[in-house]
C-alpha positions as CSV (number, residue, x, y, z in Angstrom):
1,M,-2.9,-72.6,68.4
2,N,-0.3,-75.4,68.9
3,T,-1.2,-77.4,72.1
4,Y,1.4,-79.9,73.4
5,W,0.1,-82.3,76.1
6,V,2.4,-83.1,78.6
7,S,0.7,-85.8,80.8
8,I,-3.0,-86.7,81.5
9,K,-2.9,-84.0,84.3
10,T,-1.2,-81.1,82.7
11,K,-0.4,-79.3,79.5
12,V,1.9,-76.6,78.2
13,E,0.8,-74.1,75.3
14,H,2.8,-72.6,72.8
15,P,0.3,-69.8,71.8
16,P,0.4,-67.8,68.6
17,N,3.7,-66.8,68.3
18,A,3.7,-63.3,68.3
19,R,3.1,-63.6,72.2
20,H,6.7,-64.7,72.4
21,R,6.0,-66.9,75.6
22,I,5.3,-70.5,76.8
23,Q,2.3,-71.0,79.3
24,F,1.2,-73.9,81.9
25,Y,-2.0,-75.1,82.5
26,P,-2.9,-77.6,85.7
27,V,-5.8,-79.6,83.9
28,D,-9.1,-77.8,84.5
29,T,-8.1,-74.6,84.8
30,I,-8.7,-71.6,82.3
31,N,-5.5,-69.0,83.5
32,G,-2.3,-70.2,82.2
33,T,1.0,-69.2,84.1
34,T,3.7,-67.8,81.5
35,I,6.9,-70.5,82.2
36,A,9.2,-68.9,79.3
37,G,9.9,-65.7,77.9
38,T,7.3,-62.6,78.4
39,T,3.9,-61.8,77.1
40,N,4.2,-59.6,74.1
41,F,8.1,-58.8,74.7
42,A,10.6,-60.3,72.3
43,G,14.1,-60.4,73.3
44,S,17.3,-61.9,72.6
45,N,18.7,-62.0,76.3
46,A,18.3,-65.7,78.7
47,S,15.0,-65.0,79.7
48,L,13.5,-63.7,76.5
49,L,12.1,-65.4,73.3
50,A,11.4,-64.2,69.8
51,Y,9.2,-66.1,67.9
52,P,9.2,-69.5,69.7
53,L,8.3,-72.8,67.2
54,S,8.4,-75.8,69.1
55,L,9.1,-77.1,72.6
56,V,10.5,-80.4,74.3
57,L,10.3,-81.5,78.1
58,D,13.1,-83.8,79.0
59,T,12.8,-86.4,81.9
60,Q,14.1,-83.8,84.3
61,L,11.3,-81.3,83.2
62,N,13.4,-78.8,82.0
63,L,11.9,-76.9,79.0
64,Y,13.8,-76.4,75.5
65,V,12.0,-74.1,73.6
66,S,13.3,-73.6,69.8
67,D,13.7,-69.7,69.6
68,Y,13.4,-68.9,65.9
69,I,14.4,-65.1,65.7
70,N,17.6,-65.6,67.8
71,H,19.0,-68.9,66.1
72,R,18.7,-71.1,69.4
73,V,17.8,-73.4,71.6
74,Q,16.4,-72.1,74.6
75,K,16.6,-74.2,77.9
76,F,14.7,-73.4,81.0
77,M,15.4,-75.2,84.4
78,R,12.7,-77.0,85.8
79,Y,9.8,-75.1,86.5
């Protein structure tokens, strides 16, 4: 499992690719909130991902996700 730390107070998780989602976890919590994609459902429309590989947050906290199967970088506005 790849985990990407955003700051001391938050983390964003990129779970195993088959989940097709990106989750946000506030510090010291067990349950995350899906902020991009849909759990266990791949697709190519604007709200779905298919095998996300990496992510980046910009200074405005917009999320960019490399979407492997769809051959694109998907932008999700600040959550």
